[in-house]
C-alpha positions in Angstrom: 1.7 4.5 22.3 -1.2 4.7 20.0 -1.8 5.0 16.2 -5.3 6.2 15.1 -5.9 5.1 11.5 -8.4 5.4 8.7 -8.2 4.2 5.1 -10.2 4.9 2.0 -10.1 1.9 -0.3 -10.8 0.6 -3.8 -13.7 -1.6 -2.6 -15.0 -3.6 0.3 -12.7 -6.6 -0.1 -9.0 -6.2 0.6 -8.0 -4.6 -2.7 -5.9 -1.5 -2.5 -5.7 1.5 -0.1 -6.3 4.8 -1.9 -5.8 7.1 1.1 -4.1 6.3 4.4 -4.2 8.7 7.3 -2.9 8.3 10.8 -2.4 10.2 14.1 0.3 9.2 16.5 -0.2 9.7 20.3 1.7 9.0 23.4 -1.6 8.5 25.2 -1.8 12.1 26.4 -1.2 14.2 23.3 -0.7 14.0 19.5 2.9 13.4 18.7 2.6 13.1 14.9 0.3 12.8 11.9 0.5 11.9 8.3 -1.8 11.6 5.2 -0.9 9.6 2.1 -2.7 9.1 -1.3 -1.7 6.2 -3.5 -2.2 5.5 -7.2 -4.4 2.4 -7.6 -5.0 0.0 -10.4 -8.7 0.0 -10.1 -11.4 1.9 -8.3 -14.9 0.4 -7.9 -17.8 2.8 -8.8 -19.3 2.2 -5.4 -16.2 3.1 -3.5 -15.6 6.2 -5.7 -19.2 7.3 -5.0 -18.5 7.1 -1.2 -15.2 8.9 -1.0 -14.9 10.7 -4.3 -11.4 9.4 -5.1 -11.1 8.4 -8.8 -8.1 6.6 -10.3 -7.3 9.9 -12.1 -7.6 12.1 -9.0 -5.4 9.6 -7.0 -2.8 9.6 -9.7 -2.5 13.4 -9.3 -2.7 13.5 -5.5 -0.1 10.7 -5.2 2.1 11.9 -8.0 1.7 8.4 -9.4 3.2 6.7 -6.4 1.8 3.4 -5.1 1.6 2.0 -1.6 4.7 -0.2 -2.2 6.8 2.9 -3.3 6.0 4.8 -0.1 5.8 2.0 2.6 9.2 2.7 4.0 8.1 6.3 4.8 5.4 5.1 7.3 5.9 1.5 8.2 7.8 2.3 11.4 4.8 4.4 12.6 2.8 1.2 13.1 5.4 -0.6 15.2 4.8 -1.2 18.9 1.6 0.9 19.0 -2.0 0.1 19.8 -4.0 0.2 16.5 -7.1 2.3 16.9 -9.7 2.6 14.1 -13.5 2.7 13.5 -14.3 -0.8 12.2 -10.7 -1.9 13.0 -11.0 -5.3 11.2 -11.7 -3.5 7.9 -8.7 -1.3 8.1 -6.5 -4.1 9.4 -7.5 -6.3 6.5 -6.5 -3.8 3.9 -3.3 -2.8 5.7 -2.4 -6.5 6.1 -3.0 -7.1 2.4 -1.0 -4.1 1.3 2.0 -4.8 3.7 1.8 -8.4 2.6 2.1 -7.6 -1.0 5.3 -5.7 0.0 6.6 -8.8 1.8 6.3 -7.0 5.2 4.6 -8.7 8.1 1.9 -6.6 9.7 0.6 -7.5 13.1 -0.2 -4.6 15.5 0.5 -5.4 19.2 -3.1 -4.7 20.1 -6.2 -3.1 18.6 -9.1 -0.9 19.8 -12.2 -0.7 17.6 -14.1 2.6 18.3 -17.1 1.2 16.4 -17.5 -1.7 18.7 -16.5 0.1 21.8 -18.9 3.0 21.2 -21.9 0.8 20.7 -23.1 0.8 24.3 -22.5 4.6 24.6 -24.4 5.4 21.4 -27.3 3.0 22.1 -28.7 2.9 18.6 -31.4 0.2 18.3 -30.6 -2.6 15.9 -33.2 -2.6 13.1 -33.5 -6.4 12.9 -32.8 -7.9 16.3 -32.8 -7.0 20.0 -29.9 -4.9 21.3 -27.8 -2.1 19.7 -26.1 -1.8 16.4 -22.6 -0.9 15.7 -22.6 2.9 15.0 -21.3 4.3 11.8 -18.5 6.8 12.3 -21.0 9.7 11.9 -23.4 8.1 14.4 -20.6 7.6 16.9 -19.5 11.3 16.6 -23.1 12.5 17.1 -23.9 9.9 19.8 -20.9 10.9 21.9 -21.7 14.6 21.5 -18.6 15.5 19.4 -19.1 18.4 17.1 -18.3 17.9 13.4 -16.7 21.3 13.6 -14.4 20.1 16.3 -13.4 17.1 14.1 -12.9 19.5 11.1 -10.8 21.8 13.2 -8.5 19.0 14.5 -8.2 17.6 10.9 -7.2 21.1 9.7 -4.6 21.5 12.5 -3.0 18.2 11.9 -3.2 17.8 8.1 -3.7 21.3 6.7 -6.0 22.0 3.8 -9.7 21.4 3.8 -10.8 17.9 4.6 -14.1 17.2 2.9 -15.9 15.7 5.9 -16.8 12.1 6.5 -15.1 9.6 4.1 -12.1 11.8 3.8 -9.5 9.8 5.8 -8.1 13.0 7.3 -11.5 13.9 8.8 -12.3 10.3 9.8 -9.0 9.8 11.6 -9.5 13.0 13.5 -13.0 11.7 14.4 -11.6 8.4 15.6 -9.1 10.2 17.8 -11.9 12.3 19.4 -14.1 9.3 19.8 -11.4 7.4 21.6 -10.7 10.4 23.9 -14.5 10.6 24.6 -14.7 6.9 25.4 -11.6 6.9 27.6 -12.7 10.0 29.5 
C-alpha cells in the first residue's frame, strides 16, 4: 500500500500547507486520489512566485477552510502506507507540523524519496563537487524519459480540471507516481 504525495507550502520552513495532493495505490494500480487547498495565515512572496497560490486565491479555492478543519477527511489515507514523495523529508516536515498542530501523531510506516532514488538514473553532474546532484522534479521526469504530456494526462484523469504544470501539486503528484513506476520497473 502506497501513498504518493506532494504539497505546496507557505515557505521553506514548516509553516503551513497550501495544497495537498495524493494518489493511493495498492502497488499495482491507482485506488484513489484527492486534492485539497487550505486557507493559510501567511504566504511568503517567494513561495507565491513559485506556485502562484496567494492567500486570497487559497481562500476561494478552499472555501475558507484550513488544514485542521479538513484533516479528518484524509488522515486515514496516510495510515499503513509507504509514503512516496520527491524530496520526501520536505513534505514529511510540513505534514508532521500540520498534523502536530492538530494533536495527531504522524509517522509513516516507511518512506521512499524519488529525488534521492532517481539520482543515479538521472546522472546530473553536481556543480560544486564530484558525483551527481539530486534532481529537481522536472529533471527527474526528463531524465527518466517521462513525457510532461503523460504527467498532465494522468493528473487530468485523477484530479480533473487543468493542472498548471510543475509546482501544481496535482501535476507534481502525478509526476511522482510515474517516476516511482519508472524506477521500480
